[in-house]
Every structure is written in structure tokens, then in C-alpha cells.
C-alpha positions as CSV (number, residue, x, y, z in Angstrom):
1,X,22.4,17.9,21.7
2,X,22.6,16.4,18.2
3,X,19.2,15.9,16.8
4,X,18.5,13.0,14.4
5,X,15.0,12.8,12.9
6,X,13.7,9.7,11.0
7,X,10.7,10.3,8.8
8,X,8.7,7.1,8.3
9,X,8.8,3.9,10.3
10,X,8.3,1.3,7.6
11,X,10.8,-1.4,7.0
12,X,13.6,0.9,6.0
13,X,12.9,3.8,8.4
14,X,12.3,1.6,11.5
15,X,15.5,-0.4,10.7
16,X,17.4,2.9,10.5
17,X,15.9,4.1,13.8
18,X,16.5,0.9,15.8
19,X,20.1,0.7,14.4
20,X,20.7,4.3,15.3
21,X,19.5,3.7,18.8
22,X,21.7,0.7,19.3
23,X,24.8,2.4,17.9
24,X,24.5,5.8,19.6
25,X,23.7,4.3,23.0
26,X,27.0,2.5,22.9
27,X,29.2,5.0,21.2
28,X,28.0,8.4,22.3
29,X,27.8,9.9,25.8
30,X,24.4,10.0,27.4
31,X,22.4,13.1,26.4
32,X,24.5,13.9,23.3
33,X,22.1,12.5,20.8
34,X,18.3,12.6,20.5
35,X,16.5,10.4,17.9
36,X,13.0,11.4,16.9
37,X,10.9,9.0,14.8
38,X,7.9,10.4,13.0
39,X,5.1,8.3,11.6
40,X,1.4,8.7,10.9
41,X,0.6,5.4,12.8
42,X,1.3,4.1,16.2
43,X,2.0,0.5,15.1
44,X,4.3,-1.1,12.4
45,X,2.6,-2.1,9.2
46,X,3.8,-5.4,7.8
47,X,3.4,-4.5,4.1
48,X,4.5,-8.0,3.2
49,X,1.2,-9.2,4.7
50,X,-1.3,-6.6,3.5
51,X,-2.8,-8.9,0.9
52,X,-3.8,-11.1,3.9
53,X,-5.3,-8.2,5.8
54,X,-7.2,-7.2,2.6
55,X,-9.0,-10.6,2.7
56,X,-10.0,-10.4,6.3
57,X,-7.1,-12.1,8.0
58,X,-6.1,-10.3,11.2
59,X,-2.4,-9.3,11.7
60,X,-0.4,-9.1,14.9
61,X,-0.2,-5.7,16.5
62,X,3.4,-4.4,16.6
63,X,3.3,-1.1,18.5
64,X,6.3,1.2,17.8
65,X,6.5,1.9,21.6
66,X,7.7,-1.6,22.1
67,X,10.9,-0.7,20.3
68,X,11.3,3.1,20.4
69,X,11.7,3.7,24.1
70,X,14.3,4.9,26.5
71,X,16.3,8.1,27.1
72,X,17.1,10.1,24.0
73,X,14.3,8.5,21.9
74,X,11.1,10.3,21.0
75,X,8.2,8.8,19.0
76,X,6.0,11.4,17.3
77,X,2.7,10.5,15.7
78,X,2.0,12.9,12.9
79,X,2.1,13.6,9.2
80,X,5.0,15.5,7.5
81,X,3.9,18.8,5.8
82,X,7.3,20.2,4.7
83,X,11.1,20.0,5.2
84,X,12.8,23.4,5.5
85,X,16.5,22.9,4.7
86,X,17.3,26.5,5.4
87,X,16.4,26.1,9.1
88,X,16.9,22.3,9.2
89,X,13.4,21.7,10.5
90,X,10.5,19.4,9.7
91,X,7.1,20.9,9.9
92,X,4.1,18.6,10.7
93,X,0.6,19.2,9.5
94,X,-0.5,20.0,13.1
95,X,2.0,22.9,13.2
96,X,4.7,21.3,15.3
97,X,8.3,21.7,14.1
98,X,11.2,19.4,14.7
99,X,14.8,20.5,14.4
100,X,17.5,18.2,13.0
101,X,21.2,17.9,12.3
102,X,20.7,14.7,10.4
103,X,17.5,13.6,8.7
104,X,16.6,10.1,7.5
105,X,13.9,10.2,4.8
106,X,11.9,6.9,4.7
107,X,8.3,7.9,3.8
108,X,8.1,5.0,1.3
109,X,5.9,4.9,-1.8
110,X,2.3,4.3,-2.8
111,X,0.5,2.9,-5.7
112,X,0.5,5.4,-8.5
113,X,-3.1,5.9,-9.5
114,X,-2.6,9.4,-11.0
115,X,-1.9,8.3,-14.6
116,X,-5.2,6.5,-15.3
117,X,-8.6,8.4,-15.1
118,X,-10.8,7.0,-12.4
119,X,-8.2,4.9,-10.7
120,X,-8.0,7.1,-7.6
121,X,-11.7,7.6,-7.2
122,X,-12.9,4.1,-8.1
123,X,-10.0,1.8,-7.3
124,X,-8.7,0.2,-4.1
125,X,-5.1,-0.1,-3.1
126,X,-3.2,-2.3,-0.6
127,X,-0.5,0.3,0.4
128,X,-1.5,0.8,4.0
129,X,-3.3,-1.1,6.7
130,X,-6.2,1.3,6.3
131,X,-6.3,0.7,2.6
132,X,-6.3,-3.1,3.1
133,X,-8.9,-2.9,5.8
134,X,-11.2,-0.8,3.5
135,X,-10.8,-3.4,0.7
136,X,-11.6,-6.2,3.2
137,X,-14.8,-4.5,4.2
138,X,-15.8,-4.0,0.6
139,X,-15.3,-7.7,-0.2
140,X,-17.4,-8.6,2.8
141,X,-20.2,-6.3,1.5
142,X,-20.5,-8.2,-1.8
143,X,-23.6,-10.3,-1.9
144,X,-23.1,-13.5,-3.8
145,X,-20.9,-14.0,-6.9
146,X,-19.1,-10.8,-7.9
147,X,-16.2,-9.7,-10.1
148,X,-12.8,-8.3,-9.0
149,X,-10.2,-6.9,-11.4
150,X,-6.7,-6.6,-10.2
151,X,-4.8,-4.0,-12.3
152,X,-1.1,-4.9,-12.4
153,X,0.5,-8.3,-12.7
154,X,3.6,-7.7,-10.6
155,X,4.3,-9.4,-7.3
156,X,1.7,-7.4,-5.3
157,X,-0.9,-8.0,-8.0
158,X,-0.3,-11.8,-8.0
159,X,-0.3,-12.1,-4.2
160,X,-3.5,-10.0,-3.9
161,X,-5.3,-11.9,-6.7
162,X,-4.4,-15.4,-5.4
163,X,-5.3,-14.4,-1.8
164,X,-8.7,-13.1,-2.8
165,X,-9.4,-16.1,-5.0
166,X,-8.5,-18.5,-2.2
167,X,-10.3,-16.7,0.6
168,X,-13.4,-15.8,-1.4
169,X,-14.0,-18.6,-3.9
170,X,-17.3,-17.1,-5.1
171,X,-15.4,-14.1,-6.6
172,X,-14.4,-14.1,-10.2
173,X,-10.9,-12.6,-10.1
174,X,-9.2,-11.2,-13.2
175,X,-5.5,-10.2,-13.2
176,X,-4.6,-7.7,-15.9
177,X,-1.0,-6.7,-16.8
178,X,1.2,-5.7,-19.6
179,X,3.5,-8.6,-18.9
180,X,2.9,-12.3,-18.0
181,X,2.7,-12.8,-14.2
182,X,6.1,-13.9,-12.9
183,X,7.8,-12.7,-16.0
184,X,11.1,-12.1,-14.1
185,X,11.2,-15.8,-12.9
186,X,12.9,-18.6,-14.6
187,X,10.7,-21.0,-16.6
188,X,9.9,-23.7,-14.0
189,X,8.8,-21.4,-11.1
190,X,7.0,-19.2,-13.6
191,X,5.0,-22.2,-14.8
192,X,4.3,-23.1,-11.2
193,X,3.0,-19.6,-10.5
194,X,0.7,-19.8,-13.6
195,X,-0.6,-23.2,-12.6
196,X,-1.5,-21.8,-9.2
197,X,-3.4,-19.0,-10.8
198,X,-5.3,-21.5,-13.0
199,X,-6.0,-23.8,-10.0
200,X,-7.5,-20.9,-8.0
201,X,-9.6,-19.8,-11.0
202,X,-7.8,-16.5,-11.6
203,X,-8.3,-15.3,-15.1
204,X,-5.2,-13.7,-16.6
205,X,-5.1,-11.0,-19.3
206,X,-1.5,-10.3,-20.4
207,X,-0.2,-7.8,-22.9
208,X,-2.8,-5.1,-22.1
209,X,-3.3,-2.4,-19.5
210,X,-6.2,-0.6,-17.9
211,X,-6.8,2.9,-19.4
212,X,-9.9,4.0,-17.4
213,X,-11.6,2.9,-14.2
214,X,-15.3,3.4,-13.8
215,X,-17.7,2.4,-11.0
216,X,-18.5,-1.1,-12.0
217,X,-16.1,-1.6,-14.9
218,X,-12.7,-1.0,-16.4
219,X,-11.6,-0.2,-19.9
220,X,-8.5,-1.9,-21.4
221,X,-6.0,-0.5,-23.9
222,X,-7.1,-3.2,-26.4
223,X,-10.6,-1.9,-26.5
224,X,-12.2,-4.4,-24.2
225,X,-14.4,-3.5,-21.2
226,X,-14.4,-5.7,-18.1
227,X,-17.1,-5.8,-15.4
228,X,-15.6,-5.0,-12.0
229,X,-17.6,-4.8,-8.8
230,X,-14.3,-4.1,-7.2
231,X,-11.1,-2.8,-8.8
232,X,-7.7,-3.2,-7.1
233,X,-4.8,-1.0,-8.3
234,X,-1.3,-2.5,-8.0
235,X,0.2,-1.1,-11.2
236,X,3.3,1.0,-10.5
237,X,4.3,3.1,-7.5
238,X,5.3,6.7,-6.7
239,X,7.1,8.3,-3.8
240,X,6.0,11.6,-2.2
241,X,9.3,13.4,-3.0
242,X,9.8,16.5,-0.9
243,X,9.8,19.9,-2.6
244,X,13.2,21.3,-3.4
245,X,15.0,17.9,-3.5
246,X,16.5,16.2,-6.5
247,X,14.1,13.4,-7.4
248,X,13.6,11.0,-10.2
249,X,10.5,10.6,-12.4
250,X,8.8,8.5,-9.7
251,X,9.4,11.1,-6.9
252,X,12.2,9.2,-5.2
253,X,15.1,11.1,-3.7
254,X,18.2,10.6,-5.8
255,X,21.1,9.5,-3.6
256,X,24.9,9.3,-3.9
257,X,26.8,6.2,-3.1
258,X,26.5,6.8,0.7
259,X,22.7,7.2,0.5
260,X,22.8,10.9,1.0
261,X,20.6,13.2,-1.1
262,X,22.6,14.5,-4.0
263,X,21.0,17.9,-3.5
264,X,21.0,17.9,0.3
265,X,23.8,15.7,1.8
266,X,22.5,16.3,5.4
267,X,19.6,14.0,4.4
268,X,19.8,10.2,4.0
269,X,17.1,8.6,1.9
270,X,16.2,4.9,2.4
271,X,13.9,2.2,1.1
272,X,11.5,2.8,-1.7
273,X,11.6,6.6,-1.1
274,X,15.1,6.6,-2.6
275,X,16.5,6.2,-6.1
276,X,19.7,4.2,-5.2
277,X,21.9,3.3,-8.1
278,X,24.0,0.2,-8.1
279,X,26.2,-1.3,-10.8
280,X,23.2,-3.2,-12.2
281,X,20.9,-0.2,-12.1
282,X,18.5,1.5,-9.7
283,X,17.3,-0.7,-6.9
284,X,13.6,-1.6,-6.7
285,X,11.9,-1.1,-3.4
286,X,11.3,-4.2,-1.3
287,X,11.7,-5.2,2.3
288,X,14.7,-7.3,1.2
289,X,16.6,-4.3,0.0
290,X,15.0,-1.6,2.1
291,X,16.1,-2.8,5.5
292,X,19.8,-2.8,4.5
293,X,19.5,0.8,3.4
294,X,18.3,1.6,6.9
295,X,21.3,-0.1,8.4
296,X,23.7,1.7,6.1
297,X,22.2,5.1,6.8
298,X,22.5,4.5,10.6
299,X,26.1,3.4,10.2
300,X,27.0,6.4,8.2
301,X,25.3,8.9,10.5
302,X,27.1,7.2,13.4
303,X,30.4,7.6,11.5
304,X,29.7,11.3,10.9
305,X,28.9,11.8,14.5
306,X,32.4,10.4,15.3
307,X,34.0,12.6,12.8
308,X,34.6,9.8,10.2
309,X,33.5,9.8,6.6
310,X,30.5,7.8,5.5
311,X,31.0,4.6,3.5
312,X,29.6,3.4,0.2
313,X,26.5,1.3,0.0
314,X,26.7,-1.9,-2.1
315,X,23.9,-4.4,-2.3
316,X,23.0,-7.6,-4.1
317,X,19.6,-9.4,-4.1
318,X,19.1,-12.9,-2.8
319,X,15.6,-14.0,-3.8
320,X,12.2,-13.2,-5.1
321,X,9.4,-14.7,-2.9
322,X,5.8,-14.8,-4.0
323,X,2.8,-16.0,-1.9
324,X,0.1,-17.9,-3.9
325,X,-2.5,-18.0,-1.2
326,X,-1.8,-19.5,2.2
327,X,-0.8,-22.9,1.0
328,X,1.5,-22.3,-1.9
329,X,4.3,-20.0,-2.9
330,X,7.3,-19.6,-5.2
331,X,10.8,-18.6,-4.1
332,X,13.2,-17.8,-6.9
333,X,16.9,-17.4,-5.8
334,X,18.6,-14.7,-7.8
335,X,21.9,-13.2,-8.7
336,X,23.0,-10.0,-7.1
337,X,21.4,-8.1,-10.0
338,X,18.1,-9.8,-9.3
339,X,18.4,-12.0,-12.4
340,X,16.9,-15.5,-11.9
341,X,19.3,-18.1,-10.6
342,X,19.5,-21.9,-10.9
343,X,17.6,-22.8,-7.8
344,X,14.0,-22.3,-6.7
345,X,11.4,-23.5,-4.2
346,X,7.7,-24.2,-4.7
347,X,4.8,-25.4,-2.7
348,X,4.8,-25.9,1.1
349,X,8.6,-25.6,1.3
350,X,8.4,-22.2,-0.3
351,X,5.6,-21.3,2.0
352,X,7.7,-22.1,5.1
353,X,10.7,-20.3,3.6
354,X,8.7,-17.1,2.9
355,X,7.0,-17.2,6.3
356,X,10.4,-17.5,8.0
357,X,11.7,-14.5,6.2
358,X,8.5,-12.4,6.8
359,X,8.3,-13.2,10.5
360,X,12.0,-12.5,11.1
361,X,11.6,-8.7,10.4
362,X,10.3,-7.6,13.8
363,X,12.9,-9.7,15.9
364,X,15.6,-8.4,13.6
365,X,14.7,-4.8,14.4
366,X,14.7,-5.6,18.1
367,X,18.2,-7.0,17.7
368,X,19.3,-3.7,16.1
369,X,18.9,-2.1,19.5
370,X,21.8,-4.2,20.8
371,X,24.2,-3.5,17.9
372,X,27.7,-2.4,18.8
373,X,28.4,1.2,18.4
374,X,31.3,0.8,16.1
375,X,32.3,-1.6,13.4
376,X,32.4,-2.2,9.6
377,X,29.4,-3.3,7.6
378,X,30.1,-5.8,4.9
379,X,27.3,-6.4,2.4
380,X,26.6,-9.8,1.0
381,X,24.0,-11.0,-1.5
382,X,20.7,-10.1,0.1
383,X,22.0,-9.1,3.5
384,X,24.7,-7.8,5.8
385,X,26.9,-8.7,8.6
386,X,28.4,-6.4,11.3
387,X,31.8,-6.9,12.7
């Protein structure tokens, strides 16, 4: 029995798992391979929608058991404590151990609150469904007008700030970042994004950062202090890199061209838990890029099971999509290196486009279960095709 363990069932990990199930069921004899998926939750978290959950909007339940079923598939609910490469086992916090021949590491990343005093103790994040639900409860507790400071003007910060301003118009929302919101967009979509912030009443402070978070206020690098009944931290992320592995300064496992750990080639790292270098630099973690890494890891493990060498991973971005509340959005089409391209969408057309992309994730994973067991994977800008 060949044991394959997938740690983490987010966008990248669950894609790897469903792709592995589909491939091994059609290419390996029954009983030869067992796939075990480990996650701390029993349902898939749509991180692309957590800004909605944070403002009290319910999300659809997507139980892992709907996909991870059948012979040779185990779903384990638990938290990873350690990986022992000497014995090739994963130890869970409850004491259970799981042996593996191949390991897919997809435990993702979280907002990095460690570098700013008070951010961990006094700030909210939108990393998990539990985090977003906690923030939603806090917003409901506010009595009358109140102030919210969102720290970090990246895409998560913009989506969180606009969602809160739209759903809770009594809130005074301030977005703080070292760069202008939408700085990576071309001029016209960037102007649309800024106009949406203005329309929703979101105050923007660019060119500064938060240096300390207190209960009820935040301090900025330029010396100002802002009142904050609620502080939301979206500035930077960090991965929980496992001990003994080669990782970068953000805790991401450094991979080779095949997505294997450079220090432990029995381990494939996927999604935003991995530092994956392409010709244009290290990929940034998104659903758009994370799911293809899961497909590639599954393909390469399937090839290794068949005695064939793994293949290189190559990826190019397609778009940057940003929600601006429920009724507005910006979609910037990009070059493979994520540089802004000539075309973009705004308004309701962009809303429909982004919703189509977001809602396609779960059905795409279900289709992975029916993948052929063999074939070549050819990457295109923003996606893949199997043949």
C-alpha cells in the first residue's frame, strides 16, 4: 500500500487531493494507493468570500465528505503537530500518527500579526471562517456609529473595507496602507476602485503603516493616532513552515521546478504555503495560482507512482479580480507575470465575472475526481488543460 498524505484542504490542498483521487483510481490497481487528507475543519472554507462572512452574510456549506469519499480515501479531522522525515510520519496534536510515502503540504498562510505590537491581541483577521465569524459578531455588538481601521491596502484589505462600509453604513471605515489601493492596476481600473472607496465613504490613508495596535486606537508610522473601535489586520501573510525544512523569510517551503521541497523531495508544497519561483519571480498566493499547483503536484505524484519522472511547473497569471461590495467590482486582465494588461472590467459586468470564477471552484474540484489517470498537463495563462 502506497500512502499519500495531503495536509490542508484549502484551494490548493483540496485540488491536489481530488486530482490524486481521480488519477489513481484510473491508473493504479485497487488497494495499491491510500490517500489521506488532513484538515482542522470538516467543511471547505471559501477564502474568496470571507469578507462576506465577516459582515454577516451566510456562506454555503461545502462538507469535505461530499468529495473525499470511497475506497482508498480517508478524511482526518485534526491539527498537524510535526512532520518526522526520518520515519516519514505526520504527528497530529491528539497523538495520532500517519505514515506516508508522498506528502503534499498545503497548510496555507495567515495574516502576519507578529511584527507589530498589539496586532495579535487587539486586531481581527479574516484568515479563517472562525476569524471572519468572530469579526461579524464584533461588528454586530457595536452600538451606533463606530470606527473601524483596516490595516493593509492590498486586495484583502480593499474587499474587507468596502464590504463593511456597504453592509454597515453607520461605520466610519479607514483603510491604511503603505501604497495606494489598487496600486498594481492600470490607471482606469485603479481610478474606478478609488471612486468606489469614495462612494462608500471609506477614508484612505496611503504612504503610512500601523506601528502599534491598542484597544480602541492604532498608532501610525507618521505619528498620527486613529480611533479604532475595531481593528482589522490584512497587512502581509506568513506560512507555518515546518521545522527542518528549507523555507523563505515568510515561512514558505522553497520548492524546485517540480514543486518538491528542495530539502525534502518526498514532499510537494502547494499554494501559499510554498515559495515557487517562476521566470518572473516568486508566485504570490491566490486561488488563481494555488489550484494549478495542486493539479501539478497530483500529476507528478501519479507519474512517480508509475515510475516516471515528475515534470516542471510553469504558470502565468490571467487576471486580478477585486470585489467592491456586492454591486461593484474591478477585474484587471494581466500578463503572465501579473503585470496589468490592456483590458479590464468594472461595475456589474465585473461582478458577474468574479462571481462566475468564485462559484466555479467547488464544481471544478468535483470534476477532478473524474480526471483520466494519465496524460500531459499543459499550462496556459491562468489555467491548465489536460490531454
